[in-house]
Backbone bond lengths (Angstrom), bond angles and torsions (degrees), N, CA, C in turn:
res aa  C-N    CA-C-N  psi(-1)  N-CA   C-N-CA  omega(-1)  CA-C   N-CA-C  phi
1 M - - - 1.427 - - 1.546 106.94 -
2 Q 1.280 115.16 123.43 1.451 121.13 -179.81 1.557 113.20 -80.69
3 I 1.254 116.51 126.50 1.486 121.87 176.43 1.510 113.96 -106.75
4 F 1.243 118.09 126.29 1.576 120.34 179.26 1.555 104.90 -100.22
5 T 1.254 114.96 146.26 1.425 118.46 177.89 1.562 111.64 -132.89
6 E 1.288 115.74 155.13 1.513 121.92 -177.71 1.508 108.19 -150.34
7 T 1.268 115.89 151.07 1.507 125.41 172.38 1.588 106.76 -102.85
8 A 1.310 110.18 135.47 1.507 120.07 177.37 1.606 99.06 -101.34
9 Y 1.348 114.84 87.05 1.440 121.62 -176.75 1.542 115.38 -63.89
10 A 1.342 112.23 129.56 1.408 119.79 -179.10 1.559 111.32 -60.35
11 K 1.240 116.56 131.19 1.512 124.12 179.30 1.490 113.46 -93.29
12 I 1.321 121.08 140.73 1.373 121.07 167.87 1.513 108.18 -129.54
13 N 1.364 114.83 154.48 1.436 120.05 174.18 1.556 108.48 -104.93
14 L 1.329 115.76 107.08 1.499 114.46 177.72 1.456 112.44 -67.79
15 A 1.279 119.52 -24.99 1.506 126.61 169.43 1.508 108.29 -150.05
16 L 1.339 115.16 147.36 1.471 118.22 175.63 1.452 107.45 -146.64
17 H 1.345 119.02 108.98 1.446 126.26 179.42 1.596 110.13 -107.62
18 V 1.285 114.09 123.88 1.443 119.00 174.57 1.548 109.01 -87.75
19 R 1.289 116.34 122.24 1.406 122.37 -176.50 1.525 116.86 -102.29
20 R 1.282 119.02 -35.93 1.488 119.27 -175.50 1.511 111.32 -161.45
21 R 1.327 113.41 147.03 1.525 117.05 175.93 1.519 104.32 -94.54
22 R 1.249 120.36 124.21 1.443 127.06 -178.81 1.554 112.63 -81.78
23 D 1.328 111.26 163.93 1.449 120.02 179.22 1.583 110.57 -71.53
24 D 1.348 115.01 -25.41 1.461 116.12 179.48 1.525 115.53 -88.90
25 G 1.357 114.29 8.16 1.470 118.08 173.73 1.508 112.61 98.73
26 Y 1.358 112.64 -15.78 1.540 118.13 176.24 1.508 109.34 -84.51
27 H 1.375 112.67 176.51 1.394 116.29 178.94 1.579 107.94 -127.11
28 D 1.308 118.15 144.63 1.494 123.37 174.24 1.557 102.31 -83.85
29 I 1.409 112.05 130.56 1.488 114.75 178.58 1.505 106.26 -131.96
30 E 1.313 113.02 169.33 1.476 118.28 167.63 1.588 103.67 -129.82
31 T 1.263 113.07 133.94 1.457 118.36 -174.58 1.450 112.97 -143.72
32 L 1.325 119.03 150.83 1.459 126.68 169.01 1.594 108.21 -105.02
33 F 1.308 116.33 105.84 1.442 123.78 -179.95 1.582 106.61 -82.92
34 A 1.301 113.86 139.88 1.533 121.80 166.93 1.518 104.43 -142.78
35 F 1.325 112.31 163.36 1.506 123.20 -174.47 1.511 113.01 -131.80
36 A 1.339 112.14 136.56 1.486 119.28 170.15 1.445 110.99 -77.08
37 Q 1.394 114.52 160.96 1.447 120.76 178.65 1.509 111.38 -79.26
38 H 1.317 114.27 -12.53 1.498 117.04 179.75 1.548 114.19 -124.04
39 G 1.267 115.26 172.66 1.496 119.64 -178.79 1.555 110.92 170.29
40 D 1.319 114.28 -150.93 1.497 119.23 178.52 1.554 105.19 -73.48
41 Q 1.322 115.49 165.43 1.424 119.10 179.65 1.541 106.20 -126.41
42 L 1.401 116.36 141.48 1.389 123.03 177.38 1.494 110.69 -125.91
43 Q 1.272 120.24 144.76 1.510 123.61 172.25 1.530 108.00 -139.08
44 A 1.385 113.31 153.51 1.481 113.36 178.85 1.587 105.65 -153.59
45 S 1.282 110.74 152.58 1.465 122.15 171.81 1.542 111.35 -134.13
46 L 1.278 114.82 156.04 1.499 117.34 176.36 1.550 113.81 -61.94
47 S 1.344 111.23 139.88 1.500 117.57 -179.91 1.464 109.58 -147.57
48 D 1.297 119.54 167.37 1.489 124.20 177.93 1.512 109.81 -73.26
49 T 1.401 119.08 -26.17 1.387 119.02 -176.81 1.524 106.21 -130.48
50 L 1.298 118.49 172.50 1.455 125.52 -179.51 1.602 104.95 -100.19
51 S 1.325 114.90 126.66 1.541 118.39 -178.07 1.483 109.10 -149.38
52 L 1.292 114.75 157.56 1.433 123.08 177.23 1.452 114.41 -136.50
53 T 1.356 117.14 130.52 1.477 121.12 173.20 1.514 107.66 -118.26
54 I 1.289 118.47 149.31 1.520 120.35 -176.37 1.554 106.04 -131.37
55 D 1.379 113.75 132.92 1.385 118.61 169.13 1.520 107.86 -140.45
56 G 1.311 115.36 -162.43 1.545 119.70 -177.08 1.491 111.45 101.43
57 P 1.307 118.39 170.74 1.512 124.38 -175.47 1.545 110.31 -62.13
58 F 1.294 123.38 -22.99 1.452 122.00 179.81 1.548 110.38 -121.19
59 G 1.244 118.00 26.39 1.399 121.75 -179.48 1.501 115.37 -89.01
60 S 1.292 118.54 -21.79 1.462 119.88 178.34 1.501 113.89 -66.92
61 G 1.324 116.54 137.95 1.501 121.70 -178.30 1.501 109.60 84.28
62 L 1.323 128.09 -5.38 1.401 124.67 178.48 1.542 107.23 -88.88
63 S 1.251 117.21 134.37 1.415 125.54 177.96 1.544 109.16 -77.35
64 A 1.294 113.70 136.70 1.519 122.34 176.90 1.499 114.18 -105.42
65 D 1.390 113.39 15.95 1.428 116.33 -178.23 1.532 115.56 -86.54
66 E 1.361 118.22 -163.20 1.409 117.48 -175.27 1.522 118.77 -70.38
67 E 1.412 112.84 -7.65 1.446 117.18 177.26 1.510 114.62 -86.54
68 N 1.390 117.03 -10.10 1.407 119.94 178.02 1.505 109.11 -67.54
69 L 1.283 119.47 142.26 1.425 124.15 -175.25 1.557 113.61 -63.39
70 V 1.394 115.59 -32.75 1.460 119.29 170.93 1.514 112.98 -58.03
71 M 1.305 113.72 -45.15 1.537 120.23 -178.92 1.506 108.31 -68.14
72 Q 1.354 115.44 -43.58 1.474 113.15 -178.36 1.579 110.04 -61.72
73 A 1.345 117.95 -44.98 1.443 122.04 177.47 1.517 110.22 -57.61
74 A 1.328 120.73 -47.02 1.398 122.71 -177.01 1.567 109.23 -63.84
75 N 1.290 117.18 -45.87 1.515 120.79 -178.56 1.518 111.10 -60.46
76 R 1.407 113.37 -40.67 1.454 118.44 179.03 1.504 109.82 -64.87
77 I 1.232 120.69 -46.67 1.519 126.07 -179.27 1.483 107.34 -62.46
78 R 1.329 116.03 -48.57 1.498 118.06 -178.37 1.531 112.65 -55.89
79 A 1.270 112.87 -46.02 1.497 119.39 -179.86 1.480 115.07 -68.29
80 H 1.291 114.68 -45.08 1.539 120.00 -178.85 1.472 113.77 -59.60
81 F 1.422 114.92 -40.08 1.493 122.89 -173.32 1.505 109.47 -98.91
82 S 1.327 118.17 2.03 1.496 123.47 178.84 1.516 109.07 54.02
83 I 1.239 115.37 56.10 1.540 124.10 177.10 1.508 107.53 -84.80
84 T 1.287 120.57 133.30 1.367 124.43 177.15 1.594 111.99 -100.84
85 N 1.335 114.12 -17.73 1.472 118.33 175.27 1.495 112.41 -72.04
86 G 1.305 116.04 156.29 1.451 121.91 170.16 1.549 108.16 -105.78
87 A 1.320 114.90 -175.00 1.499 121.85 177.37 1.420 111.70 -153.62
88 S 1.293 116.62 144.41 1.467 125.30 172.50 1.467 107.58 -101.51
89 I 1.298 119.36 108.63 1.399 124.03 -175.15 1.544 110.18 -110.81
90 R 1.291 108.97 137.41 1.560 116.45 179.73 1.579 103.61 -120.65
91 L 1.362 114.39 131.46 1.463 121.71 178.50 1.533 105.32 -117.13
92 T 1.371 115.62 117.66 1.490 120.04 170.48 1.491 107.12 -95.54
93 K 1.348 118.02 114.58 1.462 123.08 -173.12 1.527 108.28 -92.37
94 N 1.283 118.26 101.37 1.439 126.21 -178.63 1.539 111.85 -95.01
95 L 1.299 116.84 -21.95 1.449 123.36 -170.56 1.545 110.06 -102.27
96 P 1.303 120.20 141.42 1.470 119.72 172.86 1.462 115.75 -55.22
97 I 1.312 118.05 150.15 1.483 123.10 -174.54 1.531 105.77 -85.59
98 A 1.312 116.76 147.86 1.361 127.59 174.44 1.608 109.78 46.66
99 S 1.392 113.38 59.69 1.418 119.68 -167.50 1.550 112.98 -124.59
100 G 1.300 118.95 2.36 1.476 123.90 173.34 1.561 113.65 85.01
101 I 1.331 113.38 18.14 1.495 117.83 -176.10 1.556 110.48 -128.46
102 G 1.332 114.80 33.11 1.466 118.60 174.38 1.496 113.78 103.72
103 G 1.277 118.62 -58.42 1.453 125.10 177.15 1.445 114.59 47.13
104 G 1.368 115.91 -121.52 1.455 119.86 177.34 1.411 115.85 -55.62
105 S 1.334 120.49 -35.04 1.462 119.61 177.93 1.469 115.14 -67.06
106 A 1.295 117.43 -38.14 1.500 122.54 170.95 1.536 112.47 -61.64
107 D 1.318 114.84 -42.62 1.470 118.00 178.13 1.499 114.02 -64.46
108 A 1.355 115.10 -44.31 1.492 117.05 176.79 1.472 111.54 -63.55
109 A 1.334 119.60 -35.53 1.453 122.26 179.59 1.543 111.94 -68.99
110 A 1.310 115.29 -39.94 1.436 123.78 178.45 1.557 108.16 -62.79
111 A 1.297 114.43 -45.36 1.479 123.15 178.22 1.530 108.49 -55.92
112 A 1.285 115.38 -46.61 1.446 119.60 -178.06 1.578 111.22 -61.30
113 R 1.301 116.92 -45.69 1.458 121.99 176.75 1.598 110.16 -63.48
114 L 1.264 110.85 -37.80 1.508 115.72 179.98 1.478 114.85 -65.86
115 L 1.351 113.91 -48.13 1.432 120.01 -179.02 1.575 110.68 -71.70
116 N 1.245 118.97 -31.34 1.421 122.74 176.67 1.504 111.65 -56.69
117 G 1.415 118.26 -35.40 1.428 123.89 178.30 1.540 108.88 -82.87
118 L 1.339 114.87 -47.19 1.449 119.21 -177.71 1.531 113.16 -58.15
119 W 1.230 116.94 -43.63 1.508 123.15 -177.91 1.484 109.72 -91.79
120 E 1.348 124.11 6.29 1.406 125.58 176.97 1.483 113.58 52.89
121 I 1.360 119.57 41.73 1.402 121.50 -176.93 1.570 110.86 -81.08
122 H 1.285 117.08 -33.36 1.522 119.54 177.08 1.541 111.82 65.83
123 A 1.338 115.15 29.07 1.471 115.15 170.58 1.454 115.80 -74.22
124 S 1.299 115.55 153.39 1.556 113.18 174.68 1.520 111.59 -79.97
125 E 1.285 117.63 163.10 1.405 124.36 -179.88 1.595 108.81 -60.66
126 Q 1.249 115.05 -35.83 1.476 119.91 176.36 1.526 111.95 -63.80
127 E 1.309 117.88 -42.26 1.479 119.39 175.01 1.499 110.01 -61.90
128 L 1.324 119.62 -43.28 1.436 121.12 -179.30 1.555 108.82 -63.89
129 A 1.291 120.02 -44.21 1.410 125.29 -177.99 1.468 111.93 -60.95
130 D 1.359 115.64 -43.39 1.502 121.24 178.02 1.538 111.20 -66.16
131 L 1.287 116.17 -40.16 1.411 122.49 -176.34 1.577 111.30 -64.34
132 L 1.348 119.12 -36.57 1.434 124.46 -169.37 1.587 109.24 -106.20
133 A 1.323 117.99 1.93 1.532 114.95 -174.02 1.516 111.24 -62.30
134 T 1.321 119.12 -32.74 1.486 116.20 -179.60 1.497 115.26 -75.41
135 L 1.330 119.29 -6.05 1.420 121.38 172.59 1.545 114.36 -80.89
136 G 1.333 117.36 -20.94 1.437 118.51 178.99 1.557 107.40 178.64
137 A 1.400 115.35 138.41 1.461 120.63 -175.59 1.495 114.61 -60.25
138 D 1.373 116.60 -32.35 1.443 121.53 -171.50 1.541 108.46 -86.36
139 I 1.369 117.78 -12.31 1.431 119.38 -171.81 1.564 114.84 -62.66
140 P 1.351 119.69 -41.12 1.481 114.92 175.62 1.457 115.34 -61.44
141 A 1.357 118.06 -41.49 1.462 120.50 179.10 1.571 107.74 -61.16
142 C 1.252 117.46 -40.85 1.478 122.55 -178.94 1.517 115.19 -67.34
143 V 1.401 112.95 -29.79 1.493 118.38 177.32 1.566 107.90 -62.98
144 F 1.296 117.44 -47.47 1.402 121.29 -179.90 1.532 113.45 -78.93
145 S 1.369 116.71 -33.36 1.432 120.87 176.95 1.550 111.62 54.31
146 R 1.283 114.81 39.66 1.490 122.74 -178.47 1.480 111.11 -123.22
147 T 1.323 120.31 145.72 1.461 122.52 175.60 1.504 111.73 -53.26
148 S 1.294 119.36 127.91 1.432 121.53 -170.39 1.550 111.48 -155.57
149 F 1.320 113.64 161.49 1.496 121.15 174.85 1.570 102.72 -101.60
150 G 1.256 119.42 123.31 1.470 124.53 177.63 1.461 111.15 -108.89
151 S 1.325 120.70 138.29 1.486 126.04 178.09 1.487 111.55 -140.31
152 G 1.270 120.75 -178.45 1.490 121.92 -170.51 1.589 105.46 68.35
153 T 1.318 113.62 -131.13 1.482 116.54 172.52 1.445 111.26 -85.52
154 G 1.224 120.00 4.61 1.461 124.71 179.12 1.609 110.87 114.57
155 T 1.258 116.94 -3.55 1.374 122.82 -174.10 1.541 115.30 -93.75
156 A 1.307 119.70 -8.32 1.436 125.63 173.08 1.515 107.62 -94.25
157 L 1.291 117.96 114.08 1.463 124.88 -165.39 1.559 110.84 -116.58
158 E 1.321 114.58 140.71 1.483 121.71 173.01 1.521 102.90 -131.18
159 F 1.283 121.04 118.10 1.447 125.18 -179.00 1.490 112.06 -74.28
160 L 1.320 114.89 139.46 1.471 120.65 -171.87 1.546 111.86 -118.24
161 N 1.339 113.27 152.31 1.477 121.38 172.40 1.555 104.77 -85.24
162 D 1.323 114.41 112.38 1.522 119.42 -178.12 1.534 111.01 -98.95
163 S 1.320 118.87 15.74 1.486 122.65 -176.84 1.535 113.11 -61.51
164 T 1.305 116.96 -25.15 1.464 124.08 -179.27 1.561 114.32 -79.38
165 V 1.365 115.57 -6.66 1.493 121.51 178.36 1.545 106.09 -73.05
166 P 1.419 116.91 112.29 1.445 115.01 -174.25 1.507 114.84 -85.15
167 A 1.328 117.39 -12.63 1.455 121.55 -176.81 1.452 109.00 -118.43
168 R 1.347 122.24 114.56 1.387 124.25 -175.37 1.576 115.49 -118.26
169 H 1.334 112.39 -2.53 1.443 116.97 173.03 1.546 112.67 -81.07
170 L 1.223 119.54 118.81 1.446 124.25 -165.02 1.574 112.56 -119.51
171 L 1.301 115.47 128.78 1.449 122.35 177.36 1.525 111.07 -117.50
172 L 1.303 115.32 116.78 1.489 120.21 177.10 1.544 108.12 -98.38
173 V 1.305 116.37 138.86 1.452 123.01 -178.53 1.505 111.73 -138.06
174 N 1.339 117.91 126.37 1.478 120.98 -178.15 1.555 108.29 -131.15
175 P 1.329 117.66 135.76 1.437 120.23 -179.30 1.537 116.80 -75.26
176 L 1.361 110.29 -1.67 1.508 115.43 -176.61 1.561 110.78 70.41
177 Q 1.268 115.19 30.12 1.418 121.70 174.12 1.501 110.08 -123.01
178 S 1.305 122.24 117.79 1.431 122.78 -175.76 1.453 111.48 -81.27
179 V 1.399 118.89 143.87 1.450 118.67 173.43 1.550 106.47 -124.33
180 S 1.292 114.04 152.35 1.475 120.98 -175.36 1.540 112.48 -81.83
181 T 1.332 118.69 115.64 1.437 123.14 177.73 1.496 109.39 -53.81
182 A 1.295 117.32 -49.12 1.546 125.15 -175.79 1.483 106.47 -58.78
183 A 1.362 120.41 -47.67 1.416 123.31 -176.57 1.485 112.20 -63.77
184 I 1.303 118.58 -38.52 1.460 123.02 -175.95 1.519 109.10 -71.86
185 F 1.332 114.84 -46.32 1.514 115.09 176.59 1.512 114.16 -63.55
186 K 1.418 114.58 -34.10 1.505 114.71 176.18 1.487 111.36 -66.55
187 A 1.312 118.88 -28.00 1.556 120.85 -179.22 1.466 110.17 -80.82
188 W 1.356 125.52 -8.69 1.411 125.17 177.04 1.568 110.21 -53.82
189 D 1.338 117.98 136.44 1.411 121.65 -170.37 1.530 114.14 -79.26
190 G 1.426 113.75 -1.43 1.501 115.54 174.93 1.524 112.31 82.62
191 K 1.320 120.50 4.97 1.489 124.29 -176.57 1.497 105.85 -97.71
192 D 1.347 114.50 122.12 1.476 121.48 175.52 1.459 107.39 -81.74
193 K 1.365 116.08 116.55 1.503 119.26 -175.66 1.535 112.26 -102.91
194 G 1.409 112.30 17.56 1.424 116.27 172.17 1.543 113.96 108.43
195 P 1.314 114.79 160.83 1.487 121.02 -175.99 1.530 114.49 -78.68
196 V 1.304 115.08 165.91 1.507 119.26 168.71 1.503 106.23 -76.02
197 A 1.328 116.64 135.25 1.378 121.63 176.56 1.544 115.06 -57.77
198 R 1.235 119.08 143.19 1.465 121.61 176.29 1.524 109.35 -104.76
199 G 1.337 112.22 164.24 1.512 114.83 -174.43 1.549 105.89 109.59
200 D 1.338 109.71 -137.57 1.483 120.96 -176.78 1.551 106.21 -58.96
201 I 1.377 114.22 129.79 1.492 116.14 -178.88 1.501 112.77 -68.54
202 W 1.342 113.95 -38.16 1.495 117.27 -175.59 1.499 108.46 -66.38
203 Q 1.295 120.24 -46.39 1.472 121.04 177.60 1.541 111.01 -60.44
204 A 1.262 117.54 -38.71 1.467 122.86 175.06 1.464 113.91 -62.00
205 T 1.300 113.78 -40.50 1.525 121.36 173.18 1.502 112.34 -58.84
206 L 1.317 116.94 -54.24 1.390 124.52 -176.72 1.482 115.57 -61.34
207 S 1.351 113.26 -38.22 1.492 122.91 -179.79 1.602 110.71 -82.38
208 G 1.335 118.30 -14.55 1.445 125.82 -176.95 1.457 113.41 -79.54
209 R 1.308 112.23 -171.11 1.497 117.78 -177.21 1.545 105.53 -163.56
210 N 1.304 117.94 174.28 1.419 123.13 166.83 1.498 106.95 -118.32
211 D 1.405 117.79 107.92 1.437 122.71 178.94 1.483 116.14 -62.65
212 L 1.355 115.94 -16.84 1.464 119.23 179.36 1.547 114.41 -87.24
213 E 1.346 112.52 -12.53 1.422 118.47 -171.78 1.567 113.96 -61.25
214 P 1.304 117.35 -54.44 1.445 120.46 176.94 1.549 113.92 -55.52
215 I 1.293 114.78 -38.33 1.451 120.81 -177.92 1.568 108.61 -66.52
216 A 1.341 114.37 -49.82 1.489 121.75 178.04 1.505 109.96 -57.75
217 A 1.331 113.50 -47.36 1.519 115.33 -177.17 1.508 115.68 -64.73
218 S 1.406 115.88 -23.49 1.389 116.95 177.69 1.553 109.93 -77.00
219 I 1.314 115.54 -23.33 1.489 117.56 177.38 1.516 110.11 -87.85
220 C 1.354 114.82 -37.56 1.462 121.11 -179.42 1.562 112.58 -123.33
221 P 1.355 118.90 85.27 1.438 122.67 -171.02 1.639 113.22 -61.04
222 S 1.306 113.35 -15.33 1.520 116.60 174.69 1.524 110.51 -63.15
223 I 1.346 118.29 -24.19 1.459 116.25 174.25 1.481 115.55 -60.29
224 T 1.345 113.46 -42.01 1.453 116.22 174.61 1.510 116.58 -65.43
225 D 1.361 112.41 -32.83 1.511 117.54 177.68 1.597 109.14 -66.77
226 I 1.302 113.89 -41.93 1.477 116.80 -177.70 1.605 107.43 -65.80
227 L 1.314 117.07 -48.17 1.500 118.13 177.97 1.485 114.00 -58.26
228 D 1.326 116.42 -36.29 1.515 117.90 176.43 1.463 112.59 -64.00
229 V 1.349 117.89 -44.49 1.446 122.15 179.65 1.502 110.13 -61.73
230 L 1.324 114.13 -45.09 1.503 117.83 -175.16 1.438 107.84 -67.49
231 E 1.298 123.99 -37.63 1.471 126.26 175.10 1.554 113.83 -56.62
232 R 1.351 114.51 -31.03 1.468 117.22 -177.61 1.556 108.74 -77.22
233 A 1.294 118.59 -7.55 1.435 118.21 -176.61 1.492 115.47 -101.01
234 N 1.390 115.25 18.33 1.400 125.32 173.43 1.556 113.33 56.69
235 P 1.347 116.75 51.01 1.399 119.59 177.25 1.520 112.90 -76.15
236 V 1.210 118.59 171.29 1.522 121.97 174.51 1.503 106.00 -78.57
237 M 1.350 117.55 -38.25 1.457 120.28 172.96 1.467 110.78 -164.32
238 T 1.391 117.12 159.91 1.411 124.91 -179.10 1.571 108.17 -135.05
239 R 1.313 115.59 153.47 1.410 119.14 176.87 1.579 111.92 -171.50
240 M 1.271 115.97 158.88 1.521 115.13 170.69 1.488 107.32 -86.23
241 S 1.341 120.23 152.71 1.452 126.92 -178.83 1.556 107.52 -104.54
242 G 1.325 115.10 138.18 1.475 119.81 173.24 1.500 110.49 58.66
243 S 1.341 114.15 -136.70 1.352 119.34 -179.62 1.629 111.70 -100.14
244 G 1.410 111.94 13.98 1.453 115.57 176.99 1.476 110.46 88.26
245 A 1.386 111.53 174.49 1.431 127.41 4.20 1.503 113.87 -97.39
246 T 1.355 118.11 11.29 1.504 119.39 177.92 1.465 108.09 -70.69
247 C 1.359 114.40 135.39 1.436 124.43 167.97 1.566 108.69 -112.52
248 F 1.340 110.75 163.17 1.482 113.21 178.78 1.493 111.66 -144.39
249 A 1.276 116.63 160.69 1.468 122.93 174.67 1.504 108.88 -134.96
250 L 1.341 117.36 144.70 1.481 119.76 171.55 1.453 110.29 -112.23
251 F 1.349 113.31 137.94 1.417 123.12 -179.64 1.431 117.34 -123.56
252 A 1.278 122.72 147.40 1.463 123.29 -177.36 1.567 110.76 -77.15
253 E 1.274 115.72 -29.43 1.468 119.93 -174.25 1.587 107.15 -126.50
254 A 1.344 112.79 146.51 1.418 120.66 176.33 1.559 112.98 -60.43
255 R 1.286 115.55 -37.83 1.492 121.04 179.61 1.506 112.14 -61.30
256 D 1.367 114.21 -35.28 1.461 116.23 178.21 1.514 113.16 -68.94
257 E 1.314 114.62 -37.28 1.452 119.12 176.07 1.501 113.50 -66.54
258 E 1.375 116.69 -34.27 1.474 124.32 174.33 1.540 112.45 -62.97
259 A 1.311 110.36 -41.06 1.520 118.97 -173.93 1.647 104.42 -70.45
260 A 1.324 114.39 -40.94 1.481 120.07 179.20 1.549 108.93 -60.89
261 T 1.318 116.76 -46.37 1.460 119.59 -179.97 1.589 111.08 -57.07
262 A 1.290 115.38 -33.76 1.489 118.30 -177.54 1.516 109.09 -68.70
263 L 1.289 117.82 -20.34 1.460 119.58 -177.15 1.554 117.23 -86.43
264 L 1.388 114.49 -14.22 1.467 122.72 -176.81 1.449 117.96 -68.72
265 D 1.294 116.42 146.96 1.416 121.86 174.25 1.602 109.03 -63.34
266 P 1.287 117.30 128.36 1.512 118.34 -173.61 1.515 111.59 -66.34
267 S 1.346 119.91 -13.65 1.447 118.89 177.84 1.547 109.90 -81.83
268 W 1.313 120.64 -9.09 1.451 124.81 178.91 1.544 107.91 -82.93
269 W 1.283 115.15 149.14 1.475 120.58 167.25 1.495 108.85 -87.27
270 S 1.366 116.44 144.71 1.484 121.51 177.18 1.488 110.29 -148.99
271 M 1.285 116.45 151.19 1.422 122.79 174.93 1.521 109.52 -138.44
272 G 1.321 119.76 125.28 1.471 120.98 173.87 1.499 108.91 -93.72
273 T 1.274 121.03 137.55 1.464 120.59 179.00 1.648 105.99 -161.11
274 I 1.274 114.33 -161.37 1.455 119.26 177.82 1.516 108.53 -131.73
275 L 1.314 118.06 160.98 1.433 124.65 169.46 1.513 110.97 -70.00
276 R 1.313 117.57 135.00 1.455 119.37 177.49 1.567 111.04 -63.50
C-alpha cells in the first residue's frame, strides 16, 4: 500500500498591514508571507471511504469530522474532480492551534497537495488554490508555501524573490494562549497606516509592521513578554505573526537561535527551524 506524505509548512507574516474594513465584514490587507521548513505532517493512502485521524502534541480536542478544514478541502477536491476513490488521511498536529502561523489553513493546503498526488489528479497549485480560497484567506498562500506578497483578503498573491533576506534561522514562540482572530480584527481602529513597501523584500520587512500586534498584546500580555525576551537574544528582527499569539525571530546564525531558545520561559512552546 502506497502512502503519500506532505508537510503543512508553518506560515509567518513578515509584515501585515490592515488597510480597510470591507462591507462584507472582511478586511483588505497587505502582507508578506514566508514559510518555515517544518510544520504539521499529513499522510494518506487509498481507501474505500474518506476519513481523517488526528494525533500529535496538539491533536487532542480537534474534531476529525466533516467540519475539519482538512475534510472540507478533501471533499471539495473529490467533488470538483469527480473522484470515486476515498482516502485514509492522518494529521499529526505539531503546531499550536489558532496561533497565527497557518494552522488549519496550512493543513487544508497540504491535504490538497497530498490528495492531488494520491488521486493522480495532476492539478496545478493555482487550480488547487483557486478551488479552496473560499475556505480560508490563508489557504492559497499555504498551497504554494512560497514567499509572496498577499493583498485583498490575502488571497491575491505575487511571488517574491527572497534571496536578499540575510537571516534565515527562524524561532517560533507561542505562550500556549489562544487569541480570537475575529475579535482582534474587530478591535482594529480603522486607521490605514500605509501600505507595505514594494521592491526589496528585506527592506519592506524591516520598514513594515504587524498592525494586529498591539491589539493582540493588549488581550494576551504574554506576547509582549515573548518579544522582550527575543529582543534580548540579538535577533536580526522580531515580530508577531498573523493575529497571534505566535511571535518569531530571525537570526543570521543557528547558534544565535539556540542561545535565544535557552532564554525562553519553559512554559512556552517553541520551534527552531529555517525559512524555506
